[in-house]
N, C-alpha and C positions, 0 to 999 in steps of 0.2 A: 308433877310427874305421875304417870299411872302407877298404881300400887296393886298389882295382881294378888289375889288371895290363894291361888293354886300354885303348885310347884313349877319351877322352870326345869325342863328336861333336856339333857344333852347339850348339843351345840358347843362343846368345849373347844373344838378346833376353830369354829367360826368366831367365837368370842376372842380367842387369842389372836387370830388373824385381824379381826376388826380393831383390837387394841393397838396392834402394831401399825396398822394403816392410819388410825386416828392420831397416833403420836408423830407420824412422819408427814402427814398431809393436812392441809387446812380445810379442804372440802371433800367429804366422802358421801357418796350416794349409795344407800343400802337398797337394792332393787330385787324384786322377785315377784312371782305370780300371786294371785289371790290366795290367801290362806297359808302362805309360806312361813308366817311368823315374824315379819319384819319389825312390827311395832314391839313385839315382845322381846326380840333380840336386842333392839336398840335400848329399851328400858333396862334390860339386864346389863348391857354394856356400860351405861352411864350411872347405874345405881351406886356404885362404889367410887365414883370419880370425886376427888377431893375439891376440885375447883368449881367455880360457878357453872351451873347447868340451867338453861331455860328450855322448857318443853312447850312446843307450840303444836297443838292438835288442829290440823287443817281440814279434817274430813267434812265438817259441817260449816266451814267458813267460806266466804266469798271474797273477802278483802285481806290479802296477805299482810300488808303493812300494818293494818289495825290489829290483826291477830298477834303479830310479833310485838307491837307496841304494848299490848296488854300482858303478853307473856314475860317480857323483860322488866315490866314494872316501870316503864319510862314515865317521865313527867313532862307536861307541856312546856315548851320554851316560847317566850314572847317573840312574835314575828318570825317564828321558825316552823318548818314543816314537821309533820309526824316522823318522817324518815330522819330528819336531823335530831329529833328527840331520841330516837332509838340509838342512833350512832353515839350520841353523847352518853347515854346510859351504858352502852357496851364498853366504851373507852375507859370507864371507871374501874374495870376489872382486869386482873393480871392475865388470866388464861381462860377466858370464858368459852363455853360450848353452847351453841344454839342448835336445838333439835327441831326440825320441821317434819312432822309426821303426817303421812298420807297426802302427798303433793300432786298426785297424778292428774287431778281435775283442774289444777291451777298452775300447770307446769310453766307456762310462759311468764306469768306474774312472779312466781317463785324464782325463776332464773334471773329475772330482771333485778329483784330485790337482793338476792344473794350475791350477785356479781358486784353490786354497789357496796354492800356491807363488807365483803371480803376485801375490796379495794380500799375502803376508808378505815377499816379497823384491823390493823396488821396483827393483833394478838388474837383475833376471833377465829374460832374453828366452828365449822358447820357440819352437822350430820343430817342427811335427808333420807326419809324413807318414801319409796314411791314404786309404782309398777314399772317406771322407766326413768332413765337418768335425765339430768338437766341439760347435758351436753354443753357444759361450760369449760373453758380452758382451765387446766389444772385440776379438774374434777377426777376423783378416783372412784371407780364403780366397783362395788362389792356385790356380786350376784349371789343371792341366797337361794339355794335349791332345796331338795328334799331332805328329810331326816334320814339317818343311816338305816339301810334295809339289808336283811340277810340276802346274799346273792342267790340268784336263780340256781337251783340244784343243790342248795345247802340242806343240811339235815334239819328239817323243820319240826322234828319230833323232840329235839333236845331243847328243853326250856332254858337251861343255863346258856346255851349257845345263842338262842334267840334274844335273850335279854342283854346281849352285848351290843344290840343295835337300838338306837334312840327311838325309832318309830314304834317298836314293840313296847319299849318301856313307857312311852307316852300313852299308848293304848291301855296298857295295864294300869297305870296310875289314874287316868281319867275314868276308867271303868270302876275301879275301887272307890273313887270319890263319890260315885252315884249309887254304888251297890257294894257295901263292905264285905259281902259274902263272895264276891268274884275272886277267883284264883286262876292264875295262868298255870296250866298243867299240861301233861303229856297228851291229854285228850283234846284240848282246844288250841294248843299253841300253833299247830299248822294252819288252822283257820284264821287265827289272829294275824299270823305272818302274811297269809294270802290277802286278807283285808287291807293291811298296811301297804302291801305291794300294789294291789289294785287301785288304791287311792294315791299312788305315786309318792308315798311318803310325805304328803302335805299335812302339816300339823292341824290346821283347822278341820279338814275332812276327817282326820283320824279322831280328833276330839269329839266331833259330832257323831261319828260312828260309835265311839265308846259309850256315849251317853245313852245309846239304845240298848245297852246291856241290861237295863232294868226290865225289859220286856222281851228281848231277843237274845239267843245264844250267838257266839261268834259265827257259827255255821249259818245261822239264820241271817245274820247281817251280810255275810258273804254272798248268800243266795240272792239277796235283794239289791246288790250293788249295781246291777244293770239299770235299776230305777233309782239311782242314788240321789238324784235331785229332789225326789219326793221323800226319800228316806232321811236324808241328813238335814233336818230342819229344827232340831231341838237345842239351839244355842242358848247360853245363859241369858236371863232377862236383862242383866246389867250390860251386856254387850251392845255395841251400836248395831244398827239395823243390818249393816253389811256383813256382820259376823254371826248372825243368828241362824242363817241358812246358807248352805253351799250355793244354792241358786243365786241368792242375793250377792254373795261375794264375787262370783264370776260375772253376774249381770252388771255390777258396778264397772268392771273393766270393759265389758263389751259395749256398754252405752257410751263410753268415752271415745270410742273409735269413730273414724270417718265412715261414710257410707261405703266407700271402696274397701276399707279394712274390714268392716262388718261382713260384707259380701264374701270377701276372701276367707274369713274365719268360718263362715257357714259352709262354703263349698269345699274347703279342705277337710272339714269335719266329716263330710259324707264319705271320704275315702276310707277312713278308719285304719290307715296304715301309714308308715313313714313314706315320704315322697321327696323327690329332688326338685331342683329349680325348673327343669323342663316340664315336668308333670304339673307343677304348680301353675306355670304360665298357661298351659292348656286349660286346666280346670278353672282358673280365674278369668279366662277369656282375655288375657292381655299378651302383648308381644314378649314382654320380659317382666316377670314378677319379682325381680330382685329387690326393688325398693319396698314393695308390699311386704315381702317376707322379712326384710331387715327391720321394717317398722314394727311388725308384730313381734319379732324377737326382742326388740328393744322394750316393748310394752309387756314382756314376760308372758306372751300368749303363744309363743312357739318355742320349742326346744331344738337346738342345733346339735346334731350328732356327726362325728367324724368316723366314717366306716373305712373298710379296707381300701387301700390304694389312694388314700387322700380324698375319697369321694365324700361329699357333704350331703346329708339328708336332714329333713325337718320332720317334726312330729308335734302334735298337740298332747298335753297331758290329758289323761283319759276323762277326767271330770270336765275339763274345758271342752273336749270333743263332744261329749254327750250333751252339754248345754247348747253348743253351737249347732249340733245336729237337730235338736228340737227346733231351733230357730230356722234351720234350713227347710225342715218340713213345713213350717208355717209360711215360708216365703216361696215355696214351690221350686226349691233349688235341687232336689234330689234327682229328678229325671234329667235336669240340665247337666248335672255333674256326670251322671251315668253315661249320657251320650257323648260328653267330652272325653271321658275315659276311653270309650270305644274308639273315638277318633284318634286318641293318642296311641293306643295299642296297634291299631291298624296302620298308622303312619310309620311305626317302627317295623312292623312285620312285612307289609306289602312289598317294599323294595327288595326284600330277601327271599321272597316266596319262590322265585325261579332259580335259586342257587342250589347247588348240591348240598351245601351246608351253610347255615347262616353265619355271617361274620362274627367272630368271637366278641367284639365290643357290643354287638346287638344282643347276643345271648346274655352277656354280663348285665346289660341294662335291663333286660327282661327279668333276669334272676333277682335283681334288686327291687323290682316292682311287681313281684308275683301276686301280691294281694290285689293289685289293679287288674291283672289278667282275669282273676276269678270274677271280679265285678263286671268286666266286659263280656265274659262268656255268658253270665246270667242275663245281662241286658240284651244282648243280641238274640238270645233264645226267646226272651220275653216279647220282643218286638217282631220276631220272625224275620230278622235280617240275616238270612242264611249265608249269603256270600261273605259278609263280614264276620259272621259266626265261625266260618271256616278259618278265617285268619286268626281269630282268638284261640281256636283249638290248636292251631299250629304253634302259637305262642306258648300255650300250656305244655305242648310236647317238647318244646325246646328248652324248657326251664327245669330247674331242680332247686331243692333247698337241702340244708344239712339234715333235715328230718325225713325227707322222702326222696324216692327215685325220680329220675328224669322220665318224662313221657306222660301223655294224656291217659286218663282212666278208660277202661274198655267201654263202659256204658256211654261215656261222652263221645268217643270216636264213632261208635256204631250208630248212636242217635243222630249225630251230625250227618253221617253218610246216608241216612234215610231221607234227607231233605234236599230240595233242588238247589243247585249251585253251579257256577261256571265250571266247565270241564277241567280247566287248568287247576282250580282249587281242589276239585275232587281228586285229581291225580296226586296232589300233595297229601291229602288226608288218607287216601288208600295206601300210599307208601308209608305213612306214619303208622297206620293200622297194622301193616305187614311187619314193621319193626317192633311194634308193641307185642305181637304174638310170637315173634321170633325169640325174644328173651324169655318167653314162657314156654318154649318148646313146642308151640303149635305150628309145626312146619307146613302142614297141608293148608291151614288157613292163611299162613304167611304167603304161600305160593299163590293162592287165589287172589289175594289183595295185590301181590306183586304183578301178576298177569294183567289185572285191570289197570293198574297205574302205567305199566309199560304200553298197553294198547292205546291209552290216551296220549302218551308222549310220542309214540310212533305217528299217530294221526296229526298231532300238532306240529311235530318236526321243527320246533323253533327254540327249544330250551335245553341246551346240552346238560346243564346242571341237574335238572330234575329227571332228564332221561337217564343220566348216569346213576342217579339214586335209585330209580326203578330197576335198572339193570343189576345193580349191586344187591338189593334186597331179594330180587327173584333168583339171582345166581346162588345166594346162600341157601335158599329154599330148595332149589333144584338139586344142590349137592347133598342135601339131607333127605330128599325124597326119592333118591335112586337114579339120578341123572347127572353124575358129576361131569361128564364130558361137555354137556350143554352148559353146565355151570362155569367151566373154565372159559368157554367161548364168550359168555355174557360178561364175565369179569374182564376179559381182555378188551372187549369193546368199550366197557366203561372206563378203563384205565386210559385207553387211547383217546377217548373223548376229552378227558381231563388234561392229558398231556397237550392236546391241541389248544385247549382253552387257556392254558397257563395257570390254572388254579392249583397252586401247590398244596394248599390245605386239603382240598378235595382229593387230590392224588394221594396224599399221605394217608388219609382215612381209608380210601379204596384199597391201597396196597396192603394195609394192615388187615382189612377184612378178607382180602384174597389170601394172604399168607395164613391167617388163622384157619380159614376153611381148608386150605391145602394140608395144613398140619393135622387136622382132624381126620384126614383121609390117608395118613401115613406118608405124606410127602414133605417131610421136614427139610430135606435138602433143596427142594424147589421153593419152599416158603422162605428160607433164610435170606436170599438176596432181596426179595420183595420187602421183607420186614426191615432189613438193614436200610434200604432206601427210604422207607416210611419213617424210620427212626431219625435219619439224617434230616429229612424235611421238617418233621415236627420239632426237633431240637432247634433248627434254624428259626422257626416261626415263634418259638418262645411261649408256647401255650401249654402250661402244666396239665390242665385237665384233659387235653387231647393227647398229651404225651403218655398219660397213664395207661390207656389200653394198648398202646404200641409196646411199651415196656413189658406189659403182661404177656403179649404174644412172643416177644423176644425171650422172656423168661421161660415160656412154655417150650420154645424150640430148644433152649439149653437143657431143659428137663428131658426132652426126647433124645437128645444126644448124650445124656447122662453126665452132663457137665454141671453137677449140683452146686458147687461154690459160685459159679457164674449165675446160675438161676437164682440163688439166694440173694445175691447182690442186686440183680435186676428187679426182683419183686420188692425188695426193701426200698429201692429208689422209686419204684412206682407208688408205694405207699406214702413216701415222703412228698412227692410232687403232686399227688392227687388230693391233698388235704382239703382243698377248697370245696371239693365235691365228694365227701366221704361215702355217700351212698354208692359210688361206683367202685368201691375198694374191697368188697367181699371176695371178689375173684382173686385179688392179690394176697389176701390172707390165706386162701387155699393154696395158691402157688408157692408162697413162702413155706407153708407147712410141708408141701410135697418136696421142696428142696431140702428142708431140714431132715425129713425122713430118709430121703435118698442119700444124704451125707452121713446118716447114722448118728445125728446129734440132736439132743433136746427133743425127744419124742413127746414128752408131756406138754411142752409148749406147742408143738405141732398139733397135738390132739385138741388142745383148748382152742386153737385158731380154727381148725376144721369145724369144731362144734359151733363156735361163734358165727362163722360164715353160714353154716347150715340154718341157724336161727333166722338170719336175714333172708335167705332164700325162701324159707317156709313162709315168713311174714308177707313177702311181696310176690310170692308165686314165681320166683325166678328159677327156672329149671336149667341145670347144666346140660350141655351137649353130651351125647353118649360117650364120646371119646374122653372128655374131661371128667365126667362122673365116674368112669371106670378107674381113672387114676386116683381120684379122691377115695373111692371105696377101697382100693388096694392099699393106699397109705393108711387109712383108718384101721384096716385089718392088721397091717404090720405093727402099728402102734399098740394094738391090743395084745399082740403076742409078746411084745418086748417090755411092756409096763406091768408092774405088779398090780394086783387087783385093787388094793386100797388107793394107790396113786392114780390108777386108771379112772376110777369114779371121781376123784378129786379134780382131775384135769378136765373131764367132761363137764362137771358141775361148774367149774370156773368159766368155761366157755359159754355155758348156758346163761350165766348171770351177767356176763359182761355186755355193756352196750357196744355198738360198733366202734365208737370213738375210743373206748377203753381197750378194745381188742387191737386196734391199730397202734395205740400207745404201747401195749404189751408186746406186740410184734416187733416194734422198733427198739425196744429195750435190749441192750447188748446181752445181759444175763438175767436169769430169773431173779426177782427181787426178794422173794420170801418163800423158800421151799416149804416152810412149816406153817404158812398162813394160807387161808382160803383166798384172801383178796390179792389183787395185784395193783400196783400204783405206777403212775407215769414217772419218768425221770425227773420232771420238774417237781412233782409232788414229793419224790424222795429227797430232792435237794432241800425243799422247804422243811421236811421232817427233820433233816439233820440240823438245820438251823434252829428249829424248835428245841431239839435236844441240847443245843448250846445255850439255851436260856434266852434267846432273842425274842422280843415282842414282834407282833405283826408289822408295826411301823418300821422297826429296825430291819426286819427281813426284807420289807418292801424297798427300803433305801438301798440295801445291799444288792438286790436283784433288779432294781429299776422298775418295780411294779407297784401298784397301789396296795394299801393295807387291806382293802376289800378283796382284791384278787388273792392276796396271801391267805385271808380267812377262807376263801373258797377252796384253795388248794388243801388247807388243813382239814376242812370238813370232808372233802372228797376222799382224802387219804384215810381219815378215821372211818368213814363209811365203808370203804372197800376192805379195810383190814378188820372191821368189826370191833373197833376200839371206842370206848365210851367217853374218853376225855383227852385233853391236850397232853396231860401228864403221861397217859398210857402211850400216846404217839411218840413222846420223847423217849420213853423206855424202849419201845420197839425200834426206833431209829438207832439208838445206842447199841442195840444187839445186832442189827442187820446191816450196818454200814461200817466200812473200815475206820 
């Protein structure tokens, strides 16, 4: 058996689970990607086993039966085969365990031998380590993943907190082993965490990175990780060749693939972002890539993620991706993939380009693949394919992420519009440009683009959806540049077009825009029935992110009618249903604040929410309409007259420091959580804090709430950070004082 000289770090949960699995089942396959630590975990698992253990290292072997024969110390039998000799030796032991280490290059042979041994030796147990399972009946697959990592957003300056995670402990221990002066401290811990996270928590990569501490600081290592295959080459001399460099470890797996699998690995690596089955099929140039992806996942070269709504995506570990991208460059795959990505984006966008609003499933699909859209935009600009470039710009304008607003950047839109393209595509881009400037208060520019789009649509006279869109955006501009009567005519024409087409989604969006514009011109009573119809339509369609703006307009109408409790309820509902697209919700924070001020309750919370929304508006240059801005300014003035000076500054400071997500969580909390603390925490974080105060561990809290220990740790860290507390004990004390 291997006898490592360095320490074994972490994996307590995996060891316990492997022990349970090994006691219940006769054949267990420990599988995982290159450098996951399969051999090391297997050795640790069997090191204290009292029964007979035979260790068979197959990495350099070509004959499985002979390797097992020597490992078990079998003796030749007259006129009997080598297999018979192995079986005879195995049968002499009461509860033996045969370990077959590194089987991936001999998988078929190993499967054949193991199936015979298990059948002939009823007391025998077998543990296999491999990049992929044997796929035998009765086989139990134990997938080994990354070492524990601090969650994204955790306090990376807290050394004690960071050392609760195995990946960080491994880096620290291996760094100390080569440089006794190395110390994990507040100055370098964030860089160490970032290194471990960038290396996907893979033990081999972390160990190789830690060995560079003799000549590089953690910050230097982090800065060089884009070229990690050249950096991580200093494995111990005693290691086998596959473990001396990261490149060799990944190359071993890559070289065992079929030509089709190698091509898929290379082409998927060019994407650089998670992808779904449809994207993979296009990029790999096959009708259905399901078998390819399943094979690569079985070989530990793809990671499967379950995202919202049961949607499945795939990704490569970063180190695997960088290796395969190098091979893609060598094989000329990069341009091929870029062109196929353009094909995919255009195939999704083009059928929707004549609609008033793209179908929600299309928007969702694009949202999930926003990284591919960026690649397609760059590729079409590079090749001068301006018609398809217009389609990629439309895709950009339709998408959003939790970190950024919906819509294409100004420069991208204007640069695209300076290029030749079919009139129908130009109309779509000019309408998008008009909407882009509308949210930034550029009403005269909005009007110019709206007029151009409408002129093209009048000339084409064949696309009611885009004609209605041009009418809508121009109508809102006319209303704000001094011609409201014309605006109402344009709105009426657009609504009638969508009634005739039967497009309920478009009609709902149009009616809401019409009602919002009427409201800003003092026509709340005319706006109310339009928004009521819009609300009914969007509720029927069941699209939360489209319900969000309609609820906002309904709340604004309630404010205009001085029905503040109704306004508060509507804005709260809007915040709740719009959580999938939080960048759309700063308006609702302002609306809720206006309702609270109008009702005369919780002025401090209202001022914090107004301040948080103002930060978002400033960051993205989102300017409120004059009507709405006047309401916000008045509410802010009321707050300043009703709040004492000390609490006034505290409320504004809280709003300035909160992220948008934190502000939404704060807005939805029934009561202020800590009047005497600067920070504010979410309801879930408060619940976790109360359980910490009860003395429960993260695992116990997770079991009670139905979430993972890592998620609990993230809530604890976020709560401490927001409240300015330095330890878990301080959080427990705070929770004891601030909860019933």
